[in-house]
mmCIF entry with sequence, helices, sheets and N, C-alpha, C, O atoms, coordinates in Angstrom:
data_MODEL
# 
_entry.id   MODEL 
# 
_entity.id                         1 
_entity.type                       polymer 
_entity.pdbx_number_of_molecules   1 
# 
_entity_poly.entity_id                      1 
_entity_poly.type                           'polypeptide(L)' 
_entity_poly.nstd_linkage                   no 
_entity_poly.nstd_monomer                   no 
_entity_poly.pdbx_seq_one_letter_code       MRRAVDVYGDARYERLAGLSVGHLYNLRKRVDYLARRQHWTKTKGTSVSIG 
_entity_poly.pdbx_seq_one_letter_code_can   MRRAVDVYGDARYERLAGLSVGHLYNLRKRVDYLARRQHWTKTKGTSVSIG 
_entity_poly.pdbx_strand_id                 A 
# 
loop_
_entity_poly_seq.entity_id 
_entity_poly_seq.num 
_entity_poly_seq.mon_id 
_entity_poly_seq.hetero 
1 1  MET n 
1 2  ARG n 
1 3  ARG n 
1 4  ALA n 
1 5  VAL n 
1 6  ASP n 
1 7  VAL n 
1 8  TYR n 
1 9  GLY n 
1 10 ASP n 
1 11 ALA n 
1 12 ARG n 
1 13 TYR n 
1 14 GLU n 
1 15 ARG n 
1 16 LEU n 
1 17 ALA n 
1 18 GLY n 
1 19 LEU n 
1 20 SER n 
1 21 VAL n 
1 22 GLY n 
1 23 HIS n 
1 24 LEU n 
1 25 TYR n 
1 26 ASN n 
1 27 LEU n 
1 28 ARG n 
1 29 LYS n 
1 30 ARG n 
1 31 VAL n 
1 32 ASP n 
1 33 TYR n 
1 34 LEU n 
1 35 ALA n 
1 36 ARG n 
1 37 ARG n 
1 38 GLN n 
1 39 HIS n 
1 40 TRP n 
1 41 THR n 
1 42 LYS n 
1 43 THR n 
1 44 LYS n 
1 45 GLY n 
1 46 THR n 
1 47 SER n 
1 48 VAL n 
1 49 SER n 
1 50 ILE n 
1 51 GLY n 
# 
_struct_asym.id          A 
_struct_asym.entity_id   1 
# 
loop_
_struct_conf.conf_type_id 
_struct_conf.id 
_struct_conf.pdbx_PDB_helix_id 
_struct_conf.beg_label_comp_id 
_struct_conf.beg_label_asym_id 
_struct_conf.beg_label_seq_id 
_struct_conf.pdbx_beg_PDB_ins_code 
_struct_conf.end_label_comp_id 
_struct_conf.end_label_asym_id 
_struct_conf.end_label_seq_id 
_struct_conf.pdbx_end_PDB_ins_code 
_struct_conf.beg_auth_comp_id 
_struct_conf.beg_auth_asym_id 
_struct_conf.beg_auth_seq_id 
_struct_conf.end_auth_comp_id 
_struct_conf.end_auth_asym_id 
_struct_conf.end_auth_seq_id 
_struct_conf.pdbx_PDB_helix_class 
_struct_conf.details 
_struct_conf.pdbx_PDB_helix_length 
HELX_P HELX_P1 AA1 ARG A 2  ? ASP A 6  ? ARG A 2  ASP A 6  1 ? 5 
HELX_P HELX_P2 AA2 ALA A 11 ? TYR A 13 ? ALA A 11 TYR A 13 5 ? 3 
HELX_P HELX_P3 AA3 GLU A 14 ? ALA A 17 ? GLU A 14 ALA A 17 1 ? 4 
HELX_P HELX_P4 AA4 VAL A 21 ? ARG A 28 ? VAL A 21 ARG A 28 1 ? 8 
HELX_P HELX_P5 AA5 VAL A 31 ? ARG A 37 ? VAL A 31 ARG A 37 1 ? 7 
# 
_struct_conf_type.id          HELX_P 
_struct_conf_type.criteria    ? 
_struct_conf_type.reference   ? 
# 
loop_
_atom_site.group_PDB 
_atom_site.id 
_atom_site.type_symbol 
_atom_site.label_atom_id 
_atom_site.label_alt_id 
_atom_site.label_comp_id 
_atom_site.label_asym_id 
_atom_site.label_entity_id 
_atom_site.label_seq_id 
_atom_site.pdbx_PDB_ins_code 
_atom_site.Cartn_x 
_atom_site.Cartn_y 
_atom_site.Cartn_z 
_atom_site.occupancy 
_atom_site.B_iso_or_equiv 
_atom_site.pdbx_formal_charge 
_atom_site.auth_seq_id 
_atom_site.auth_comp_id 
_atom_site.auth_asym_id 
_atom_site.auth_atom_id 
_atom_site.pdbx_PDB_model_num 
ATOM 1   N N  . MET A 1 1  ? -4.163  10.736  5.020   1.00 0.00 ? 1  MET A N  1 
ATOM 2   C CA . MET A 1 1  ? -3.301  10.700  6.156   1.00 0.00 ? 1  MET A CA 1 
ATOM 3   C C  . MET A 1 1  ? -3.640  11.850  7.103   1.00 0.00 ? 1  MET A C  1 
ATOM 4   O O  . MET A 1 1  ? -3.652  11.694  8.324   1.00 0.00 ? 1  MET A O  1 
ATOM 5   N N  . ARG A 1 2  ? -3.910  12.997  6.507   1.00 0.00 ? 2  ARG A N  1 
ATOM 6   C CA . ARG A 1 2  ? -4.225  14.167  7.332   1.00 0.00 ? 2  ARG A CA 1 
ATOM 7   C C  . ARG A 1 2  ? -5.499  13.906  8.139   1.00 0.00 ? 2  ARG A C  1 
ATOM 8   O O  . ARG A 1 2  ? -5.575  14.276  9.310   1.00 0.00 ? 2  ARG A O  1 
ATOM 9   N N  . ARG A 1 3  ? -6.493  13.274  7.524   1.00 0.00 ? 3  ARG A N  1 
ATOM 10  C CA . ARG A 1 3  ? -7.751  12.990  8.217   1.00 0.00 ? 3  ARG A CA 1 
ATOM 11  C C  . ARG A 1 3  ? -7.532  11.973  9.347   1.00 0.00 ? 3  ARG A C  1 
ATOM 12  O O  . ARG A 1 3  ? -8.145  12.086  10.408  1.00 0.00 ? 3  ARG A O  1 
ATOM 13  N N  . ALA A 1 4  ? -6.682  11.005  9.125   1.00 0.00 ? 4  ALA A N  1 
ATOM 14  C CA . ALA A 1 4  ? -6.397  10.017  10.165  1.00 0.00 ? 4  ALA A CA 1 
ATOM 15  C C  . ALA A 1 4  ? -5.825  10.703  11.402  1.00 0.00 ? 4  ALA A C  1 
ATOM 16  O O  . ALA A 1 4  ? -6.119  10.311  12.531  1.00 0.00 ? 4  ALA A O  1 
ATOM 17  N N  . VAL A 1 5  ? -5.013  11.723  11.182  1.00 0.00 ? 5  VAL A N  1 
ATOM 18  C CA . VAL A 1 5  ? -4.414  12.435  12.314  1.00 0.00 ? 5  VAL A CA 1 
ATOM 19  C C  . VAL A 1 5  ? -5.417  13.417  12.930  1.00 0.00 ? 5  VAL A C  1 
ATOM 20  O O  . VAL A 1 5  ? -5.602  13.432  14.147  1.00 0.00 ? 5  VAL A O  1 
ATOM 21  N N  . ASP A 1 6  ? -6.051  14.223  12.106  1.00 0.00 ? 6  ASP A N  1 
ATOM 22  C CA . ASP A 1 6  ? -6.953  15.272  12.633  1.00 0.00 ? 6  ASP A CA 1 
ATOM 23  C C  . ASP A 1 6  ? -8.238  14.740  13.227  1.00 0.00 ? 6  ASP A C  1 
ATOM 24  O O  . ASP A 1 6  ? -8.621  15.138  14.327  1.00 0.00 ? 6  ASP A O  1 
ATOM 25  N N  . VAL A 1 7  ? -8.914  13.841  12.516  1.00 0.00 ? 7  VAL A N  1 
ATOM 26  C CA . VAL A 1 7  ? -10.209 13.360  12.954  1.00 0.00 ? 7  VAL A CA 1 
ATOM 27  C C  . VAL A 1 7  ? -10.085 12.241  13.979  1.00 0.00 ? 7  VAL A C  1 
ATOM 28  O O  . VAL A 1 7  ? -10.745 12.249  15.019  1.00 0.00 ? 7  VAL A O  1 
ATOM 29  N N  . TYR A 1 8  ? -9.214  11.266  13.657  1.00 0.00 ? 8  TYR A N  1 
ATOM 30  C CA . TYR A 1 8  ? -9.152  10.084  14.505  1.00 0.00 ? 8  TYR A CA 1 
ATOM 31  C C  . TYR A 1 8  ? -8.019  10.111  15.534  1.00 0.00 ? 8  TYR A C  1 
ATOM 32  O O  . TYR A 1 8  ? -7.970  9.266   16.427  1.00 0.00 ? 8  TYR A O  1 
ATOM 33  N N  . GLY A 1 9  ? -7.116  11.078  15.409  1.00 0.00 ? 9  GLY A N  1 
ATOM 34  C CA . GLY A 1 9  ? -6.047  11.181  16.365  1.00 0.00 ? 9  GLY A CA 1 
ATOM 35  C C  . GLY A 1 9  ? -5.010  10.075  16.279  1.00 0.00 ? 9  GLY A C  1 
ATOM 36  O O  . GLY A 1 9  ? -4.352  9.760   17.271  1.00 0.00 ? 9  GLY A O  1 
ATOM 37  N N  . ASP A 1 10 ? -4.859  9.487   15.110  1.00 0.00 ? 10 ASP A N  1 
ATOM 38  C CA . ASP A 1 10 ? -3.912  8.376   14.928  1.00 0.00 ? 10 ASP A CA 1 
ATOM 39  C C  . ASP A 1 10 ? -2.506  8.936   14.723  1.00 0.00 ? 10 ASP A C  1 
ATOM 40  O O  . ASP A 1 10 ? -2.203  9.485   13.664  1.00 0.00 ? 10 ASP A O  1 
ATOM 41  N N  . ALA A 1 11 ? -1.670  8.800   15.707  1.00 0.00 ? 11 ALA A N  1 
ATOM 42  C CA . ALA A 1 11 ? -0.331  9.393   15.694  1.00 0.00 ? 11 ALA A CA 1 
ATOM 43  C C  . ALA A 1 11 ? 0.608   8.659   14.738  1.00 0.00 ? 11 ALA A C  1 
ATOM 44  O O  . ALA A 1 11 ? 1.684   9.178   14.441  1.00 0.00 ? 11 ALA A O  1 
ATOM 45  N N  . ARG A 1 12 ? 0.250   7.497   14.256  1.00 0.00 ? 12 ARG A N  1 
ATOM 46  C CA . ARG A 1 12 ? 1.132   6.767   13.323  1.00 0.00 ? 12 ARG A CA 1 
ATOM 47  C C  . ARG A 1 12 ? 1.313   7.505   12.008  1.00 0.00 ? 12 ARG A C  1 
ATOM 48  O O  . ARG A 1 12 ? 2.308   7.292   11.316  1.00 0.00 ? 12 ARG A O  1 
ATOM 49  N N  . TYR A 1 13 ? 0.365   8.371   11.649  1.00 0.00 ? 13 TYR A N  1 
ATOM 50  C CA . TYR A 1 13 ? 0.409   9.039   10.346  1.00 0.00 ? 13 TYR A CA 1 
ATOM 51  C C  . TYR A 1 13 ? 0.838   10.502  10.440  1.00 0.00 ? 13 TYR A C  1 
ATOM 52  O O  . TYR A 1 13 ? 0.700   11.231  9.458   1.00 0.00 ? 13 TYR A O  1 
ATOM 53  N N  . GLU A 1 14 ? 1.341   10.948  11.558  1.00 0.00 ? 14 GLU A N  1 
ATOM 54  C CA . GLU A 1 14 ? 1.710   12.344  11.732  1.00 0.00 ? 14 GLU A CA 1 
ATOM 55  C C  . GLU A 1 14 ? 2.764   12.781  10.717  1.00 0.00 ? 14 GLU A C  1 
ATOM 56  O O  . GLU A 1 14 ? 2.615   13.847  10.119  1.00 0.00 ? 14 GLU A O  1 
ATOM 57  N N  . ARG A 1 15 ? 3.811   12.007  10.502  1.00 0.00 ? 15 ARG A N  1 
ATOM 58  C CA . ARG A 1 15 ? 4.861   12.374  9.584   1.00 0.00 ? 15 ARG A CA 1 
ATOM 59  C C  . ARG A 1 15 ? 4.371   12.362  8.138   1.00 0.00 ? 15 ARG A C  1 
ATOM 60  O O  . ARG A 1 15 ? 4.736   13.232  7.347   1.00 0.00 ? 15 ARG A O  1 
ATOM 61  N N  . LEU A 1 16 ? 3.555   11.387  7.800   1.00 0.00 ? 16 LEU A N  1 
ATOM 62  C CA . LEU A 1 16 ? 3.070   11.283  6.424   1.00 0.00 ? 16 LEU A CA 1 
ATOM 63  C C  . LEU A 1 16 ? 2.008   12.310  6.086   1.00 0.00 ? 16 LEU A C  1 
ATOM 64  O O  . LEU A 1 16 ? 1.811   12.628  4.913   1.00 0.00 ? 16 LEU A O  1 
ATOM 65  N N  . ALA A 1 17 ? 1.317   12.838  7.091   1.00 0.00 ? 17 ALA A N  1 
ATOM 66  C CA . ALA A 1 17 ? 0.254   13.798  6.860   1.00 0.00 ? 17 ALA A CA 1 
ATOM 67  C C  . ALA A 1 17 ? 0.780   15.094  6.239   1.00 0.00 ? 17 ALA A C  1 
ATOM 68  O O  . ALA A 1 17 ? 0.028   15.794  5.561   1.00 0.00 ? 17 ALA A O  1 
ATOM 69  N N  . GLY A 1 18 ? 2.023   15.418  6.452   1.00 0.00 ? 18 GLY A N  1 
ATOM 70  C CA . GLY A 1 18 ? 2.577   16.638  5.915   1.00 0.00 ? 18 GLY A CA 1 
ATOM 71  C C  . GLY A 1 18 ? 3.098   16.522  4.492   1.00 0.00 ? 18 GLY A C  1 
ATOM 72  O O  . GLY A 1 18 ? 3.501   17.527  3.906   1.00 0.00 ? 18 GLY A O  1 
ATOM 73  N N  . LEU A 1 19 ? 3.101   15.314  3.919   1.00 0.00 ? 19 LEU A N  1 
ATOM 74  C CA . LEU A 1 19 ? 3.601   15.114  2.563   1.00 0.00 ? 19 LEU A CA 1 
ATOM 75  C C  . LEU A 1 19 ? 2.495   15.323  1.544   1.00 0.00 ? 19 LEU A C  1 
ATOM 76  O O  . LEU A 1 19 ? 1.317   15.102  1.822   1.00 0.00 ? 19 LEU A O  1 
ATOM 77  N N  . SER A 1 20 ? 2.901   15.754  0.359   1.00 0.00 ? 20 SER A N  1 
ATOM 78  C CA . SER A 1 20 ? 1.930   15.906  -0.713  1.00 0.00 ? 20 SER A CA 1 
ATOM 79  C C  . SER A 1 20 ? 1.584   14.547  -1.298  1.00 0.00 ? 20 SER A C  1 
ATOM 80  O O  . SER A 1 20 ? 2.317   13.575  -1.112  1.00 0.00 ? 20 SER A O  1 
ATOM 81  N N  . VAL A 1 21 ? 0.472   14.485  -2.002  1.00 0.00 ? 21 VAL A N  1 
ATOM 82  C CA . VAL A 1 21 ? 0.056   13.235  -2.615  1.00 0.00 ? 21 VAL A CA 1 
ATOM 83  C C  . VAL A 1 21 ? 1.071   12.780  -3.651  1.00 0.00 ? 21 VAL A C  1 
ATOM 84  O O  . VAL A 1 21 ? 1.385   11.594  -3.747  1.00 0.00 ? 21 VAL A O  1 
ATOM 85  N N  . GLY A 1 22 ? 1.584   13.731  -4.427  1.00 0.00 ? 22 GLY A N  1 
ATOM 86  C CA . GLY A 1 22 ? 2.585   13.401  -5.442  1.00 0.00 ? 22 GLY A CA 1 
ATOM 87  C C  . GLY A 1 22 ? 3.837   12.798  -4.846  1.00 0.00 ? 22 GLY A C  1 
ATOM 88  O O  . GLY A 1 22 ? 4.424   11.876  -5.412  1.00 0.00 ? 22 GLY A O  1 
ATOM 89  N N  . HIS A 1 23 ? 4.245   13.321  -3.700  1.00 0.00 ? 23 HIS A N  1 
ATOM 90  C CA . HIS A 1 23 ? 5.420   12.806  -3.002  1.00 0.00 ? 23 HIS A CA 1 
ATOM 91  C C  . HIS A 1 23 ? 5.167   11.388  -2.524  1.00 0.00 ? 23 HIS A C  1 
ATOM 92  O O  . HIS A 1 23 ? 6.066   10.550  -2.592  1.00 0.00 ? 23 HIS A O  1 
ATOM 93  N N  . LEU A 1 24 ? 3.971   11.097  -2.044  1.00 0.00 ? 24 LEU A N  1 
ATOM 94  C CA . LEU A 1 24 ? 3.647   9.750   -1.618  1.00 0.00 ? 24 LEU A CA 1 
ATOM 95  C C  . LEU A 1 24 ? 3.710   8.774   -2.768  1.00 0.00 ? 24 LEU A C  1 
ATOM 96  O O  . LEU A 1 24 ? 4.216   7.664   -2.601  1.00 0.00 ? 24 LEU A O  1 
ATOM 97  N N  . TYR A 1 25 ? 3.208   9.157   -3.938  1.00 0.00 ? 25 TYR A N  1 
ATOM 98  C CA . TYR A 1 25 ? 3.299   8.288   -5.109  1.00 0.00 ? 25 TYR A CA 1 
ATOM 99  C C  . TYR A 1 25 ? 4.724   8.035   -5.504  1.00 0.00 ? 25 TYR A C  1 
ATOM 100 O O  . TYR A 1 25 ? 5.074   6.918   -5.884  1.00 0.00 ? 25 TYR A O  1 
ATOM 101 N N  . ASN A 1 26 ? 5.557   9.052   -5.422  1.00 0.00 ? 26 ASN A N  1 
ATOM 102 C CA . ASN A 1 26 ? 6.992   8.874   -5.737  1.00 0.00 ? 26 ASN A CA 1 
ATOM 103 C C  . ASN A 1 26 ? 7.664   7.929   -4.758  1.00 0.00 ? 26 ASN A C  1 
ATOM 104 O O  . ASN A 1 26 ? 8.504   7.124   -5.161  1.00 0.00 ? 26 ASN A O  1 
ATOM 105 N N  . LEU A 1 27 ? 7.314   8.010   -3.476  1.00 0.00 ? 27 LEU A N  1 
ATOM 106 C CA . LEU A 1 27 ? 7.885   7.107   -2.500  1.00 0.00 ? 27 LEU A CA 1 
ATOM 107 C C  . LEU A 1 27 ? 7.477   5.655   -2.776  1.00 0.00 ? 27 LEU A C  1 
ATOM 108 O O  . LEU A 1 27 ? 8.266   4.733   -2.571  1.00 0.00 ? 27 LEU A O  1 
ATOM 109 N N  . ARG A 1 28 ? 6.244   5.463   -3.241  1.00 0.00 ? 28 ARG A N  1 
ATOM 110 C CA . ARG A 1 28 ? 5.759   4.122   -3.508  1.00 0.00 ? 28 ARG A CA 1 
ATOM 111 C C  . ARG A 1 28 ? 6.454   3.470   -4.694  1.00 0.00 ? 28 ARG A C  1 
ATOM 112 O O  . ARG A 1 28 ? 6.421   2.247   -4.827  1.00 0.00 ? 28 ARG A O  1 
ATOM 113 N N  . LYS A 1 29 ? 7.079   4.256   -5.551  1.00 0.00 ? 29 LYS A N  1 
ATOM 114 C CA . LYS A 1 29 ? 7.797   3.702   -6.708  1.00 0.00 ? 29 LYS A CA 1 
ATOM 115 C C  . LYS A 1 29 ? 9.192   3.210   -6.345  1.00 0.00 ? 29 LYS A C  1 
ATOM 116 O O  . LYS A 1 29 ? 9.836   2.534   -7.148  1.00 0.00 ? 29 LYS A O  1 
ATOM 117 N N  . ARG A 1 30 ? 9.657   3.533   -5.171  1.00 0.00 ? 30 ARG A N  1 
ATOM 118 C CA . ARG A 1 30 ? 11.039  3.153   -4.814  1.00 0.00 ? 30 ARG A CA 1 
ATOM 119 C C  . ARG A 1 30 ? 11.169  1.651   -4.654  1.00 0.00 ? 30 ARG A C  1 
ATOM 120 O O  . ARG A 1 30 ? 10.230  0.970   -4.241  1.00 0.00 ? 30 ARG A O  1 
ATOM 121 N N  . VAL A 1 31 ? 12.334  1.151   -4.984  1.00 0.00 ? 31 VAL A N  1 
ATOM 122 C CA . VAL A 1 31 ? 12.596  -0.292  -4.976  1.00 0.00 ? 31 VAL A CA 1 
ATOM 123 C C  . VAL A 1 31 ? 12.442  -0.887  -3.579  1.00 0.00 ? 31 VAL A C  1 
ATOM 124 O O  . VAL A 1 31 ? 11.856  -1.957  -3.417  1.00 0.00 ? 31 VAL A O  1 
ATOM 125 N N  . ASP A 1 32 ? 12.968  -0.191  -2.570  1.00 0.00 ? 32 ASP A N  1 
ATOM 126 C CA . ASP A 1 32 ? 12.876  -0.750  -1.216  1.00 0.00 ? 32 ASP A CA 1 
ATOM 127 C C  . ASP A 1 32 ? 11.446  -0.822  -0.711  1.00 0.00 ? 32 ASP A C  1 
ATOM 128 O O  . ASP A 1 32 ? 11.108  -1.730  0.048   1.00 0.00 ? 32 ASP A O  1 
ATOM 129 N N  . TYR A 1 33 ? 10.588  0.130   -1.119  1.00 0.00 ? 33 TYR A N  1 
ATOM 130 C CA . TYR A 1 33 ? 9.162   0.068   -0.726  1.00 0.00 ? 33 TYR A CA 1 
ATOM 131 C C  . TYR A 1 33 ? 8.513   -1.126  -1.430  1.00 0.00 ? 33 TYR A C  1 
ATOM 132 O O  . TYR A 1 33 ? 7.805   -1.916  -0.806  1.00 0.00 ? 33 TYR A O  1 
ATOM 133 N N  . LEU A 1 34 ? 8.764   -1.243  -2.733  1.00 0.00 ? 34 LEU A N  1 
ATOM 134 C CA . LEU A 1 34 ? 8.156   -2.342  -3.482  1.00 0.00 ? 34 LEU A CA 1 
ATOM 135 C C  . LEU A 1 34 ? 8.591   -3.704  -2.961  1.00 0.00 ? 34 LEU A C  1 
ATOM 136 O O  . LEU A 1 34 ? 7.790   -4.638  -2.916  1.00 0.00 ? 34 LEU A O  1 
ATOM 137 N N  . ALA A 1 35 ? 9.838   -3.822  -2.573  1.00 0.00 ? 35 ALA A N  1 
ATOM 138 C CA . ALA A 1 35 ? 10.344  -5.090  -2.068  1.00 0.00 ? 35 ALA A CA 1 
ATOM 139 C C  . ALA A 1 35 ? 9.639   -5.503  -0.790  1.00 0.00 ? 35 ALA A C  1 
ATOM 140 O O  . ALA A 1 35 ? 9.436   -6.693  -0.550  1.00 0.00 ? 35 ALA A O  1 
ATOM 141 N N  . ARG A 1 36 ? 9.273   -4.556  0.013   1.00 0.00 ? 36 ARG A N  1 
ATOM 142 C CA . ARG A 1 36 ? 8.597   -4.866  1.288   1.00 0.00 ? 36 ARG A CA 1 
ATOM 143 C C  . ARG A 1 36 ? 7.096   -5.072  1.101   1.00 0.00 ? 36 ARG A C  1 
ATOM 144 O O  . ARG A 1 36 ? 6.494   -5.851  1.840   1.00 0.00 ? 36 ARG A O  1 
ATOM 145 N N  . ARG A 1 37 ? 6.480   -4.399  0.142   1.00 0.00 ? 37 ARG A N  1 
ATOM 146 C CA . ARG A 1 37 ? 5.033   -4.394  0.042   1.00 0.00 ? 37 ARG A CA 1 
ATOM 147 C C  . ARG A 1 37 ? 4.430   -5.363  -0.973  1.00 0.00 ? 37 ARG A C  1 
ATOM 148 O O  . ARG A 1 37 ? 3.256   -5.715  -0.859  1.00 0.00 ? 37 ARG A O  1 
ATOM 149 N N  . GLN A 1 38 ? 5.197   -5.795  -1.947  1.00 0.00 ? 38 GLN A N  1 
ATOM 150 C CA . GLN A 1 38 ? 4.649   -6.690  -2.956  1.00 0.00 ? 38 GLN A CA 1 
ATOM 151 C C  . GLN A 1 38 ? 4.817   -8.130  -2.498  1.00 0.00 ? 38 GLN A C  1 
ATOM 152 O O  . GLN A 1 38 ? 5.911   -8.539  -2.108  1.00 0.00 ? 38 GLN A O  1 
ATOM 153 N N  . HIS A 1 39 ? 3.762   -8.878  -2.544  1.00 0.00 ? 39 HIS A N  1 
ATOM 154 C CA . HIS A 1 39 ? 3.806   -10.277 -2.165  1.00 0.00 ? 39 HIS A CA 1 
ATOM 155 C C  . HIS A 1 39 ? 3.159   -11.072 -3.300  1.00 0.00 ? 39 HIS A C  1 
ATOM 156 O O  . HIS A 1 39 ? 1.984   -10.878 -3.612  1.00 0.00 ? 39 HIS A O  1 
ATOM 157 N N  . TRP A 1 40 ? 3.932   -11.963 -3.911  1.00 0.00 ? 40 TRP A N  1 
ATOM 158 C CA . TRP A 1 40 ? 3.451   -12.724 -5.050  1.00 0.00 ? 40 TRP A CA 1 
ATOM 159 C C  . TRP A 1 40 ? 3.118   -14.143 -4.610  1.00 0.00 ? 40 TRP A C  1 
ATOM 160 O O  . TRP A 1 40 ? 3.891   -14.780 -3.894  1.00 0.00 ? 40 TRP A O  1 
ATOM 161 N N  . THR A 1 41 ? 1.971   -14.625 -5.041  1.00 0.00 ? 41 THR A N  1 
ATOM 162 C CA . THR A 1 41 ? 1.605   -16.021 -4.812  1.00 0.00 ? 41 THR A CA 1 
ATOM 163 C C  . THR A 1 41 ? 1.290   -16.659 -6.155  1.00 0.00 ? 41 THR A C  1 
ATOM 164 O O  . THR A 1 41 ? 0.795   -16.006 -7.074  1.00 0.00 ? 41 THR A O  1 
ATOM 165 N N  . LYS A 1 42 ? 1.583   -17.930 -6.247  1.00 0.00 ? 42 LYS A N  1 
ATOM 166 C CA . LYS A 1 42 ? 1.313   -18.637 -7.500  1.00 0.00 ? 42 LYS A CA 1 
ATOM 167 C C  . LYS A 1 42 ? -0.191  -18.897 -7.610  1.00 0.00 ? 42 LYS A C  1 
ATOM 168 O O  . LYS A 1 42 ? -0.881  -19.064 -6.605  1.00 0.00 ? 42 LYS A O  1 
ATOM 169 N N  . THR A 1 43 ? -0.673  -18.929 -8.826  1.00 0.00 ? 43 THR A N  1 
ATOM 170 C CA . THR A 1 43 ? -2.053  -19.211 -9.074  1.00 0.00 ? 43 THR A CA 1 
ATOM 171 C C  . THR A 1 43 ? -2.306  -20.703 -8.879  1.00 0.00 ? 43 THR A C  1 
ATOM 172 O O  . THR A 1 43 ? -1.550  -21.543 -9.367  1.00 0.00 ? 43 THR A O  1 
ATOM 173 N N  . LYS A 1 44 ? -3.359  -21.012 -8.173  1.00 0.00 ? 44 LYS A N  1 
ATOM 174 C CA . LYS A 1 44 ? -3.697  -22.423 -7.957  1.00 0.00 ? 44 LYS A CA 1 
ATOM 175 C C  . LYS A 1 44 ? -4.556  -22.904 -9.095  1.00 0.00 ? 44 LYS A C  1 
ATOM 176 O O  . LYS A 1 44 ? -5.558  -22.282 -9.448  1.00 0.00 ? 44 LYS A O  1 
ATOM 177 N N  . GLY A 1 45 ? -4.154  -24.018 -9.665  1.00 0.00 ? 45 GLY A N  1 
ATOM 178 C CA . GLY A 1 45 ? -4.923  -24.574 -10.765 1.00 0.00 ? 45 GLY A CA 1 
ATOM 179 C C  . GLY A 1 45 ? -6.190  -25.268 -10.295 1.00 0.00 ? 45 GLY A C  1 
ATOM 180 O O  . GLY A 1 45 ? -6.249  -25.800 -9.186  1.00 0.00 ? 45 GLY A O  1 
ATOM 181 N N  . THR A 1 46 ? -7.193  -25.257 -11.144 1.00 0.00 ? 46 THR A N  1 
ATOM 182 C CA . THR A 1 46 ? -8.446  -25.958 -10.831 1.00 0.00 ? 46 THR A CA 1 
ATOM 183 C C  . THR A 1 46 ? -8.818  -26.807 -12.032 1.00 0.00 ? 46 THR A C  1 
ATOM 184 O O  . THR A 1 46 ? -8.533  -26.438 -13.171 1.00 0.00 ? 46 THR A O  1 
ATOM 185 N N  . SER A 1 47 ? -9.430  -27.901 -11.792 1.00 0.00 ? 47 SER A N  1 
ATOM 186 C CA . SER A 1 47 ? -9.873  -28.731 -12.904 1.00 0.00 ? 47 SER A CA 1 
ATOM 187 C C  . SER A 1 47 ? -11.377 -28.555 -13.087 1.00 0.00 ? 47 SER A C  1 
ATOM 188 O O  . SER A 1 47 ? -12.136 -28.466 -12.122 1.00 0.00 ? 47 SER A O  1 
ATOM 189 N N  . VAL A 1 48 ? -11.780 -28.509 -14.344 1.00 0.00 ? 48 VAL A N  1 
ATOM 190 C CA . VAL A 1 48 ? -13.174 -28.338 -14.685 1.00 0.00 ? 48 VAL A CA 1 
ATOM 191 C C  . VAL A 1 48 ? -13.568 -29.481 -15.591 1.00 0.00 ? 48 VAL A C  1 
ATOM 192 O O  . VAL A 1 48 ? -12.941 -29.695 -16.628 1.00 0.00 ? 48 VAL A O  1 
ATOM 193 N N  . SER A 1 49 ? -14.601 -30.222 -15.214 1.00 0.00 ? 49 SER A N  1 
ATOM 194 C CA . SER A 1 49 ? -15.040 -31.309 -16.057 1.00 0.00 ? 49 SER A CA 1 
ATOM 195 C C  . SER A 1 49 ? -15.873 -30.747 -17.225 1.00 0.00 ? 49 SER A C  1 
ATOM 196 O O  . SER A 1 49 ? -16.764 -29.919 -17.034 1.00 0.00 ? 49 SER A O  1 
ATOM 197 N N  . ILE A 1 50 ? -15.565 -31.207 -18.394 1.00 0.00 ? 50 ILE A N  1 
ATOM 198 C CA . ILE A 1 50 ? -16.262 -30.747 -19.586 1.00 0.00 ? 50 ILE A CA 1 
ATOM 199 C C  . ILE A 1 50 ? -17.247 -31.829 -20.022 1.00 0.00 ? 50 ILE A C  1 
ATOM 200 O O  . ILE A 1 50 ? -16.883 -32.998 -20.149 1.00 0.00 ? 50 ILE A O  1 
ATOM 201 N N  . GLY A 1 51 ? -18.449 -31.444 -20.241 1.00 0.00 ? 51 GLY A N  1 
ATOM 202 C CA . GLY A 1 51 ? -19.450 -32.370 -20.765 1.00 0.00 ? 51 GLY A CA 1 
ATOM 203 C C  . GLY A 1 51 ? -20.168 -32.986 -19.653 1.00 0.00 ? 51 GLY A C  1 
ATOM 204 O O  . GLY A 1 51 ? -21.061 -33.805 -19.873 1.00 0.00 ? 51 GLY A O  1 
# 
């Protein structure tokens, strides 16, 4: 995040650049983060001919 701000000038990461890596991992464990970021899709079946 720090590099995105310093090198590329991306202002979207300014607030996150000041957080420690450990803090970011703790934020990712929160239920509200997981609810927004996890997307589950069903596995599509395929048929394979044998022989």
